C-alpha positions in Angstrom: 15.9 54.7 137.9 15.1 51.1 138.5 16.4 48.6 135.9 13.8 46.6 134.0 13.9 42.9 134.5 13.4 41.2 131.1 13.9 37.6 132.1 16.8 37.2 129.8 14.9 38.6 126.8 16.1 41.5 124.7 14.0 44.6 124.8 13.5 46.1 121.3 12.4 49.6 120.6 9.9 49.7 117.8 10.1 52.6 115.4 6.8 54.0 114.3 6.5 53.5 110.6 4.7 56.0 108.4 3.0 54.7 105.3 3.3 56.8 102.2 -0.2 57.8 101.0 -1.5 56.1 97.8 -1.2 58.4 94.8 -3.7 58.8 92.0 -3.4 60.1 88.5 -5.5 62.9 87.1 -6.1 62.2 83.4 -7.5 64.6 80.8 -9.4 63.0 77.9 -9.6 64.1 74.3 -12.8 65.4 72.8 -13.8 67.0 69.5 -14.7 70.4 70.9 -12.3 71.6 73.5 -9.6 73.8 72.0 -5.9 73.0 72.4 -5.4 76.5 73.8 -8.0 75.9 76.6 -6.3 72.6 77.5 -3.0 74.4 77.8 -4.6 77.1 79.9 -6.1 74.4 82.3 -2.7 72.7 82.6 -0.9 75.9 83.4 -3.5 77.4 85.8 -4.8 74.3 87.6 -1.9 72.0 87.5 0.9 74.6 87.6 2.6 73.2 84.5 5.3 75.2 82.7 4.3 76.2 79.1 6.5 73.5 77.4 5.2 70.7 79.7 1.6 71.9 79.2 2.1 71.8 75.5 3.6 68.3 75.7 0.7 67.0 77.8 -1.9 68.7 75.5 -0.4 67.0 72.5 -0.5 63.7 74.3 -4.2 64.2 74.9 -4.7 65.3 71.3 -2.8 62.4 69.7 -3.3 59.6 72.2 -6.7 60.4 73.5 -5.5 61.0 77.1 -2.7 62.6 79.1 -1.6 62.5 82.7 -1.7 65.9 84.5 -0.2 64.8 87.8 -0.1 62.5 90.7 -2.0 63.4 93.9 -3.6 62.0 97.0 -7.2 60.9 96.4 -8.9 64.0 97.9 -6.7 66.4 95.9 -7.1 64.4 92.7 -10.9 64.5 93.1 -10.8 68.3 93.7 -8.7 68.8 90.6 -11.1 66.8 88.5 -14.1 68.7 89.8 -12.3 72.0 89.2 -11.4 71.0 85.6 -15.1 70.1 85.0 -16.4 73.4 86.5 -14.0 75.6 84.6 -14.5 73.8 81.3 -18.3 73.9 81.6 -18.1 77.6 82.5 -16.1 78.1 79.3 -18.6 76.0 77.3 -16.3 73.0 76.7 -17.0 69.3 77.4 -13.4 68.6 78.7 -13.4 65.5 80.8 -10.9 64.5 83.5 -10.8 61.3 85.6 -8.9 59.9 88.6 -7.1 56.6 88.3 -5.1 54.7 90.9 -1.4 54.8 90.2 
């Protein structure tokens, strides 16, 4: 194999760098009509939360007006929000979720 002539310069190998994807929060918002039980059901079924964590987030939504359900890439966060809205409307609740940049 022929040797490279560098003219006295040092050859450096560059390592490819991978950038972590930006994460977004999915936030549930409080309203006067959606039941606490339904919010817990959404948190357990759509966000895979354990019952204790689902209860904690539900109480945060209830007492503080909003609660973070999880952190996801933008496409997944958008899909989660759309699914929350579809399931809530199907059950007759006005539950609202939004995507916020982390």
